[in-house]
N, C-alpha and C positions, 0 to 999 in steps of 0.2 A: 358017268363022268361028272368030276366036281365043278361046282359053279364058280366061275371067275369075277373077280372084281377089279376094276381099273381105276387107280387112284391118281387123278390129274393134280399135281402140285401147282403147275404154271401152265396156263392155258387161257382159252377165251373165258371159261367159266370153271375155276377150280372146284373139285369135288370128286366123288366116288361114283363110277358108272358100273352098270351091270353088263355091258357089252363092249367089244372092242371098237364096233362101229360109232357108238356114242363117244368114246374116248377120243377116237380118231378125228371127230369133228371138231373137238375142242383143242387138239394139238397139232393137226396138219398145218404146215406152213406157219406156226406160231412162233415168232422170234423167242429163243431161249425156253422152249416148252420142255416140261418135265413131268413124267407120269411113270407108273409102274403097275404091274399086274399082281394080284393076290389071289390064293385060294381061300384065305380067311379074312372075313369082313373086319375083324377087330384089328388085324394086322395093318389093313388098308387104312383104318382110322388113326392107328398109331403113326404111320407114315405120314399123315396129313396134319396130326395134331400140332406139330411145332410150328406150323406156318400161321395158325391162327386166322384172322379175318382178313389180313393184309394181302394174302396171296401173292407174295414176293418169292421169286427164285433165289437160290443161294448166291448166285452171282450178282443179283440185284441187291440183296442184302449186304454183301461185301462191299459193294461199290457205295452204298448208303453209309456204312460205318467208316469208309475212307473220307467221304465228303464231309460227315460230321465232324471227323478228327481235324480235317483241314480248317473247318469253320471254327472250331474251338481254339485252335492254334492261332487263328487271326484275331479272335475275340480277345485271347490273352494278350497279344501284343497291343491291341487298342486299349485295353484296361490299364495296362502299364503305362502307355503314353498319357492317358488321361490322367492318371494318379500322379505321374511326374509334373504334369501341368497345373495340377491342383496344389500339389505341395509347393511349387514355385509362387503360384498366386497367393498362397497363404504367407509365404515368407515377404513377398512384396506388401501384403496388407499389414503385416507387423511393422514393417519399415515405415509405411504410409501412416500407420497410427501413431507411432512414436513421433514422426514428423508433425503430425497434426496436433499432438498434446504439447510438443515443444512450441509450435506457432501460437497455441492457445495461451500458453504461459507468457510468451514474449508479449502478446497483445494484452493481457491483463496487466503486466507490469508497465506497459507504455501507458495503458489508461490511467493507472494509479499516478504515474509521473504527471500526466496531463492534468488530473484533478488537483494534485498538490501544487501545480504550478499556477492553475487557475485560482486556487484558494488564496496562495501568496499575493496574486495580483489583486484580489478583491481586498484583502486585507490592507495592502499598501495603498489601493485607491480610497479607501474609507478613511485611512490615517490622513491622506492628502485633502479629502473632503471635509474632514472634520477641523482640520487646520484652517482651510479656506472659510469654512462656516463661521468660525469665530471671528474673523475678519470681516465677514459679510452680515453681521448682526445675529448670526445663529441660526436662522431658519432653513431647514432642509426638508426634502421630501423622500419617502421611501416606497419602493415597488416590491410587492410580493404577490405572485401569481397574477401578474397584469393588473392588479389594484394598486391605487396610489394612494398613500396616507400621508399626513402632515405631521404625525406624531409617531415616533419610533415605537413607543410602547404598543400602540395599536398595531403596527406592522408586525411586531414581535409576537403578539398574541394570536393573529392570524396565521403566522408561519408556524408556529408551535404545533397547530393541529395536525399538520401533515409534513412536519420537518422539512420546510421549504426555505430555499436561501432569500435573503433581502438585499436589495440594491438600494443604494442612497444617491441622492442628487442634490445639487446646490440650489436648483430652481425648479418650478413646476413645469416650465417649457422642457427642460432636459428630462425630466421624468416622463412626461407626455410623449417626448419623441422616442425614447426607449421602448415604451409599451406599443406604440403605433407601428413599430417595425413588424411586429407579429399579429397584433389584433387589436380590436377596439379596446379603448380604455374606459375606465370607470374611476371617477373621482370619489374617494371616501373619506369622510371626516368623522371623527369620533361621535357616536350617537349621544343625544343629550342625556345626562344622568338626572333621573328624578327620584330623590329620596323621599320615603314616606315620612311624615312628621305631622304635629298639631301643636297649637299653642295652648297652655294650660291657663288657669285662673290667674296667675301671677305674670302672665305674658311670656313665660319661657317656651322656646321652641324645644319640643320633645321628639327626638329621632326614634322611629319605631324599628325593631327588629323582630320579624316573625320567624318562628321556628316550627319545624315539624319533622316527624320521623316516619319511616315506611320500613315494611319487612315482607320479603318474599317468603312464603311457606313458614310462617310464623309458628313456633312451637315445634318445628321439625328439626331433625339433626343437619340437614343440608340447608337451613334458613340463611338468608342473606339479607342484612338490614343497611339501610341508607338513611342519610339526614340531609336536610335543607334549611337554609338561611336566605330570607327575602327581605332586603332593606329598600327596594324600590326599583323602578324600571331602569335598566342598563346600568344599575349600581354595581361598581367595581368590586364591592364586597359581597356580593351575593355568593353563596357557596352551595356546592353539591358534592356530596362524597359518600364513600363506603364507611361503615361504623367499624371501629377498631375494637378487638378483644372478644370475649365471650361471656354470656351467651348472646347470640345473634338473635335479638328479639325486638319487638316493636318499642317496648319500653326503654330498652338501652338506646335505641335509635332516638327517641325523644329526648332523653337525657343528654346525648351526645350533641344535639342540635342546641341545646341551651348551652352546653359547655362552650361551644364555639361562639355563641353569642356573647358570652361573658369575656371571652377571650378579646373580641372586638372592643368591648367597653373598656376592658383593663388597659388596652393599647392607646386609648383616646383620652386618658386623664388629663393630658396637658392642653388639650384644644378648647376645653371650657364648654363641650357640648353635653347636652343630657340625653340618656337614652332610656328606652322602656322595652322589656322583652315580652314577647307574647307566645303562648303555647296553648294547644287545645288538649293537653294531657293533664288530667286530673291527678294521675299517679305522680307525675314529675313534680307538680306544685306541692302536693302533700309531702313528698321526699324532702323538699328543699325548704318548707316553712313549718312543718309539724313533726314528722316521723323521725327526722334525723337527731332530735333532742333526746328522745329516748333510747335511740341506737347508740348514740355517743355514750351514754350512761352505762349501757349493757356491753360494751366493748364490741359494737357493730354486729351484734346478734338479735335476731328478732324475738318475738314472744315464744316461738317454739325452740329457741335455743340454736337456731340454724344461722349460719353466715347471712347477712343481708345481701340480696342480689345487687348488682351493679354499684356496690359500694366504692370501687376505685373511681368511677365518674362522679359520684355523688360528692365524694370528699374533695375532688378537684374543683367541682363547682362552687362548694361552699368556700374554698379559700379564695377563688377569684371573685365571688359574690361580695366578700368582705373587703377586697381591695377595691372594687369597682364602685366608688362612691358617686360616680357619674350615673349610675343607672338608678332610676328611681323606683323600679318595681319589676315583679314578674307577674304578669296577668294572665288570666283564662280567656280564651276566645273560643267560640262555638266551632266545633269540628264540622268541616264541609258546609259551613254556613254561608252567609253573604260577604264575609270579608275576603276582599281580593288578596290582601297580603297572605292570609292564610291558605288560599287556594294556590298561590304561586309558590309558597314554601313547600307545600304538598307535592306540586309538581317537581321541584327540585330534589325532594327527598326520594321520590320514586326514580327519578333520574340517577340519583346516587346508588340505588340498588344495583343498577345495570352496569356500574363502573367496573373495569377490569381489575383495578388494585386500589389500594388505600389512597394513592396519591393522584389518581386521575381525576381531573376537573378542579383540584386543588391548586390555586394560583401561587406562584413563588412568594408573593408579598405576604402570604399567610403562613407558609412553611418557614420563612425565614424570621418570623417574629421572635 
């Protein structure tokens, strides 16, 4: 008699059993039990193979498919609803963004109108104050960044550094009252100007102008040169600036400083004052007192036949030097020695190297010569 195999698809413990008794233990009174007997073990395995590890009956699998299909349908509906909501929100966002941009433009336009009106008001007030000032003897006070000045020039100099507005008042009390509304006040008067000078053997007062040049990365392609002039403590004609043209070298910087010194001398011919210019550059002195004679004969070429370096600056200095009859000389001073004037000119020259452009730190009175 052939051996029987009992394949239990759905039961307490699905599997292939060798006796009916074992099969019956797994299927008796088991809901949805499924089993089948086979004479061949391979056929029993084939019968079982499609179930896998889950041990589900055909009816249970059908129910699972139906339930999953229903869930998918509900999920699709939910996705469609959420998609519609997202699209509506995006449309509302576009409208809101347009409204926001329009409101921003309106605000900017209103701010511009306000600024223009405030500017017109300040201009009108200043005109009225100027007219009243003439009636009251001309003394006015000026406020810039909560500082009070008794000279408009000093207030404008302070304002120019940060592009700040200036308010003007007919009395010191009005200026103080204006400042006290927001903060403590500080009364600022122009610092005392102390020009450098000495008396010569003839009793003449000689005003001194110290010059110096500086250069960062001298000799390199990216070199930057600056110049400085020092006439005394708080002197309005102290200068610090970038060097114009090329090459950007320390020698060109020294010459540029001397050029500006002669510009000052030439502008003072009518005031009867005498000046003396100081430099620590032997090169500059030799250019202006010795070498230029041979260069002029040779068409501004050196002994090697090459164009003389910095000849554009040298020529301008020689022209101004001839005009500046009030300048009694160009003198050599020891570099980095004890001369306070030379030290201050050096400081201003190094400050000029850091200037962002050619006109930074150069006051209007000099540019407008």
